[in-house]
ROGU-504609 format. One record per residue (C-alpha): x, y, z; residue in three letters. Coordinates in steps of 0.02 Angstrom, whole numbers, plus 32768, in hexadecimal, padded with zeros to 4 digits. Layout:
BEGIN
XYZALA...
This chain:
BEGIN
09915FF5D4ADMET098B60B0D49EASN09EB60B6D545ARG0AA560D1D531TYR0B1E60C9D5C0ILE0BD16110D5B2PHE0C6360E5D627HIS0CE36174D620ILE0D906149D669ASP0E2161BCD670VAL0EC46174D626ASN0F4A6169D6A7ALA0EF061E8D70EALA0F696227D78FTYR0FFC6233D715LEU0F89627ED68ESER0F496301D701TRP0FF0632FD744SER10376338D68EALA0FA863A1D650ALA0FBC641DD6EATYR107B642BD6CFARG1064644DD616LEU0FE964D5D63DGLN10686523D6BAGLN10EC652CD630GLY1149648CD640ASP11A06459D595ALA1193639ED5B3VAL10F56337D5B9ASP110962B9D640LEU10A36237D5D5ARG112F623CD553SER11BC6207D5C7ILE11DF6185D64BPRO118161CED6DDSER1117619DD774VAL10AD61F0D7FAVAL10D261B7D8A6GLY114061B5D93EGLY11B3623FD983ASN1240626BD916GLU12AD62AFD9A6LYS129B621ADA1ASER1290619AD986ARG11FE6141D9D8HIS1155610FD9A2GLY110360B4D911ILE10D360D4D85BVAL10226111D84FLEU101C612ED795ALA10996119D703LYS10B26155D64ESER10B360E4D5BCTHR117260FFD5A8PRO118C60CAD660ALA111D6034D645LYS119A5FFBD5B8GLN12225FF1D644TYR11B95F71D6A0GLY11795FF3D724ILE10D05FC5D769HIS1053601DD7E0THR106A5FEDD893GLY11255FC5D88FGLU119C601BD905PRO11E760BDD8BALEU12926087D8D7MET12785FE8D86EALA12366051D7E6ALA12D160C5D7E6ARG133C602BD7D9GLN12DF5FF9D73ALYS12EC60A9D6F7CYS13756118D740PRO133561B4D6E5ASN1285619DD71BLEU122B623ED73BMET11C26238D7E0VAL113E62B4D80AVAL10DF62B9D8AFPRO102462A4D8B4PRO0FB4633BD8BEASP0F096301D8F9TYR0EBE63A9D8F8ASN0EED63BFD843LEU0EA16315D81FTYR0DF86342D86DMET0DF263DCD803LYS0E1A6386D766ALA0D9A6300D78BSER0D166383D7ABGLN0D4463E4D70DALA0D296345D6A9MET0C80631FD6F9ILE0C4B63D7D6CFASP0C6E63B5D615ILE0C12630BD619ILE0B76635CD669GLN0B6463CDD5D2ARG0B2B6332D575TYR0ACB62D3D5FCSER0A906304D6AFPRO0A95624CD6E0LEU0B4D6230D719VAL0B8661B8D799GLN0C3961D5D7D1GLN0C7E6128D7F6PHE0D296166D831SER0D9461FDD822VAL0DC561D4D76AASP0D2A6177D724GLU0C736185D71BCYS0BD9613FD6C5PHE0B6561A9D65BVAL0AB26180D62DASP0A6B61C1D58BPHE09B56196D590LEU09516185D4EDGLN09E561C2D487ILE09A16162D3F1GLY090361CED3EESER09666262D3AAASP09D161FCD333LYS0A736228D38ALYS0AFE61ADD36FASP0B436170D41APRO0BF2614ED3D6VAL0BFB61F7D384LEU0BC26245D42ALEU0C4361E4D484ALA0CCA6229D40EHIS0C8462DCD42DTHR0C9662C5D4EBILE0D3F6278D4E4LYS0D806300D471ASP0D35638DD4DAALA0D976346D576ILE0E36633BD517SER0E2563E7D4C1ASP0DEF6447D55BGLU0E4863EFD5F3LEU0EDE63A4D59AGLY0ED462EED5C9PHE0E826254D575THR0DFC61D9D5A3VAL0DBD6133D562ASN0D016122D54BILE0C9D607ED54BGLY0BF46082D4FCVAL0B6E5FFFD519SER0ABB5FE7D55AHIS0AEF5FBED60FASN0B745FEAD687LYS0BD65F4AD692ILE0BEF5F41D5D0LEU0C1B5FFBD5C2ALA0CA25FEAD64DLYS0CE45F4FD5F8MET0CEE5FA8D554ALA0D4A603FD59DSER0DCF5FC7D5D2ASP0DF95F94D521PHE0E8B5FDBD4C0LYS0EC76084D503LYS0EE16119D4FCPRO0E656199D4C4ASN0DEA611ED471LEU0D3560F5D464VAL0CFD603FD466HIS0C525FF5D45DTHR0C1A5F50D4B1LEU0B665F23D48BPHE0B0C5E7FD4A7SER0B2B5E46D3F0HIS0BE45E65D405GLU0C035DF8D49FLEU0C395D5FD436GLU0CBB5DC2D3D6GLU0CFD5E41D44DLYS0CDC5E00D506LEU0CDA5D47D509TRP0D885D21D4BFPRO0DD85D88D551LEU0E2C5D2FD5DEPRO0DAA5D16D671VAL0E1D5D7CD6E0SER0DFA5E16D67DASP0D3F5E0ED6AELEU0D0F5E94D72CPHE0CFC5E48D7DCMET0D6B5DAED7B2VAL0E075DC0D819GLY0EA05D51D837ARG0E545CD4D8ABGLN0DB05CC5D83ATHR0E135CB0D79BSER0E7B5C28D7EELYS0DE25BC8D81ELYS0D9A5BDFD76FLEU0E385BA4D71ATYR0E385B09D787TYR0D885AE8D744LEU0DC55AFCD696GLY0D765BA5D67AILE0DFC5C11D62BTHR0D985C98D5C2THR0D025D00D5E5ILE0CA05CA2D560GLY0CB95BFFD5BBGLU0C805C54D660LEU0BE35C97D605ALA0BB25BE6D5C6LYS0BE95B83D660ALA0B6B5B1AD6C7ASP0B205B8ED745THR0AFF5B0FD7C9ASP0BB45AD8D7C2MET0BF35B8CD7D3LEU0B7C5BA2D863TYR0BC95B0BD8BAGLY0C745B5FD8BAHIS0C485C16D8C6PHE0B9B5C20D91CLYS0B375CBFD8EBSER0BD55D0ED8A6PHE0BC25C9AD813ALA0B255CEAD7D9HIS0B765D97D7D7LEU0C135D67D774ILE0BAD5CFAD6F8GLN0B2F5D86D6DCSER0BC05DFDD6B4TYR0C105D7CD644ALA0B655D7BD5E3ASN0B605E41D5E2GLY0ACA5E47D65DVAL0AC65ED5D6D4ASP0A225F2DD704PRO0A735FADD77ASER0A40605ED758PRO0AAF60F3D743VAL0A8F6157D7E6ARG0AB76211D7E3LYS0B2F6241D870ASN0ACA62B8D8E2ASN0B5E62D5D957HIS0C05632AD940PRO0C9062B0D926LEU0CDB6295D9D8VAL0D9C629BD9E2LYS0DA56226DA76GLY0D6861E0DB1BMET0DC761D0DBBAGLY0DC061CEDC76ASN0E3E61E6DCFESER0E3B61CEDDBDTHR0EA06207DE54THR0EB5616EDEC0VAL0E936181DF7FLYS0F3E6139DFA4PHE0FE66133DF4EASP0FEE609FDED7VAL108B603DDEF1LEU106D5F9DDE98GLU10485F7DDDDCALA0FBB5F03DE13THR0F5F5F93DE63THR0F7B6003DDD2ALA0F325F77DD5FTYR0E975F7EDDC5GLN0E866037DDB8VAL0EA3602EDCFCLEU0E1E5FA4DCEFLEU0D9E6013DD44SER0DCC60A0DCCFLEU0DBC602ADC3DALA0D105FF2DC73GLU0CCE60A8DC66SER0D2D60D3DBC9VAL0CF66035DB75GLY0C3D6052DBA5MET0C406107DB66ARG0C8B60CADABBLEU0C08604DDAA8ARG0B7660BDDADDALA0BAE6144DA5EALA0BC860C2D9D4GLY0C8560D2D9C9PHE0D1E6067D9BECYS0DC960A6D9EFALA0E6A60A5D985GLY0EDF60EEDA06LEU0EF060CADABFILE0F57613FDB36ALA0F7F6126DBEFVAL0FC061B8DC5ESER101261B1DD0AILE101E623CDD8BTHR10996216DE15SER108B623EDECBALA110062D0DEACTHR1090630EDE1CPHE110462D4DD8EGLY109C62AADCF8HIS10C16239DC5ELYS105761DDDBE0SER10666158DB5AHIS0FF86120DAC9GLN0FDE6090DA51TYR0F92608ED9A6LYS0F255FF1D992LEU0F335F8CD8F3SER0E725F7DD902VAL0DF55FF7D94EALA0D995FA8D9E7MET0D285FCFDA75ASN0D445F34DADBSER0D5F5F58DB91THR0DD45EC3DBA5SER0E395EF0DB13TYR0E475FA8DB48ILE0E865F6BDBF2HIS0F005EF5DBA2GLN0F4A5F87DB3CVAL0F4C5FFDDBD0ALA0FA85F7DDC3DARG102B5F6FDBB5ARG103D6029DBA7LEU104C6035DC68PHE10D45FB7DC6DASP11376016DBEDGLU111860BDDC45LEU112660A1DD01TRP11D260A7DD57ASP11946074DE06GLY11736127DE46THR10D7612DDEB4PRO103C6160DE55ILE0FBC61DDDE82ARG0F5261E3DDE0LYS0F326173DD4CLEU0EDB61A0DCAEGLY0E9B613DDC14LEU0E656186DB70ARG0E1E613BDACCALA0E3161A0DA2BSER0E3A6190D968ASP0D806168D976LEU0D206101D8EFHIS0C6560D9D8EATHR0C456024D91AASN0BCB5FF0D895ASP0C525F78D863TYR0CEA5F37D8BEVAL0D875F28D848GLN0DE35E91D884LEU0E9F5E80D865SER0F205DFFD84APHE0F8F5E59D8C3LEU0F215E30D95DGLU0F085D80D9AEASP0E745DA6DA1ATYR0DC75D67DA2CASP0D655E04DA09PHE0CB95DB0D9E7SER0CB35D5FDA97ARG0CDE5E06DAEBASP0C605E67DA82ARG0BCF5DFCDABELEU0C0B5E04DB6FLEU0C1E5EC1DB6AASP0B705ED4DB23LEU0B245E67DBA8ALA0B785EC6DC33VAL0B4C5F70DBECASP0A935F3EDBE4ARG0A955F04DC9CILE0AE95FA0DCDAARG0A7B600EDC73GLY09E15FBEDCC7ARG0A205F9FDD7BTYR0AB6601BDD90GLY0B6D6015DD78LEU0B8A5FAFDE1BTHR0B0D5F29DDF0SER0B8F5EBFDD96ILE0C4B5EC6DDB7GLN0CE75E62DD9DARG0D125DF5DE34ALA0DC35E45DE3DSER0D765EE4DE88PHE0D295E87DF21LEU0D805EC1DFBCHIS0DF55F29DF52SER0DBE5FD0DF94GLY0DB3600EDEDFLEU0D1C6039DE76LYS0CEF5FBEDDF8PRO0CCB604CDD79VAL0D2760F0DD82THR0CF2618DDD1EGLY0C6061CDDCC6GLY0BB761DFDD12ILE0B6A6150DD6EGLY0AC26134DDC7VAL0B21612EDE74GLU0B5061EDDE53ASP0A9F6221DE18TYR0A2361A5DE66PRO098E620ADE20VAL09C861E2DD6CMET09B06124DD89THR09006119DD3DSER09326182DCAFILE09C7611ADC85LEU
């Protein structure tokens, strides 16, 4: 029990980083102190809310809603555009501070990470005092605040960091489960999304404590192997280690393709986007990422270019779901002009140790996850064309477009 895990989560990350930067540049007003949001395009009045201040929240503004709706709720709302380069720099600056105290840092997303302090008890350091030291260092040096959850494993540390905010340290150890975790609604448990919570409510399970004590066989009958995961989390069990990130945080993954003929029909464009989604999804899963933002680009036969993007309410790496979002973006973007080139990009990447489900999505992620993993294994062993969707038969289009495949470099087959 000398192993302590911290989960460090930036409070309202995008807004906090934008606010801190503007104050450093001489702005007199802190965005966090007024009704403000990050998102959209101020000139065109399009887009969605990516992050909001506490005063904006008091107007009923929520993340993911259209920017126009947010303005109607609060006419004097301050809107600032996102600056992803700034966010990456702020994220790395935070990691640099954390690594002063432990080399074992696993970045979970751009605004949160896990930290492992091995044998901290052997030199009589107080983990809560250390958490406050790190929290204060981030606030003093970088100008934004974080919540820190302290426990003996990752799931409890993450749950603890979601307790009361902002700028606080919370503990959640095994002996504190009954007091701090079990009374919470079951929907608050990590990995329990809208559909799962509905099924649990139907079974009479409304709190995390009731899930922890529920009959395991009964849960398995309704949720299969997923039951073991969520019940383990409800009981505070999580053996997964903190793994140091040995790679730079990738900003995004994408592919594009120039079609051999002008695309004149939406159904053909959907097929091309599906082949791109296949490669982008495989690359995300292979690298251990989920994407929070999907973008589609179109180049016309006359070389006109335009693009459109969508912020997901839950980061995912499902091929089918990426394609579903891409089709929606394409329908909003295309005006019927003949198409020469299509592109698909996934960004706002998060590590995929966990998948945070959302009440905003009505989609069977668990089924697609198992299907994608099976297809990836087959293609990894026998090649990209070894398994493909029936819609590509006789279509004249590649079933997987982009990336590096064994058909391009046959000598690599045995290595792959």
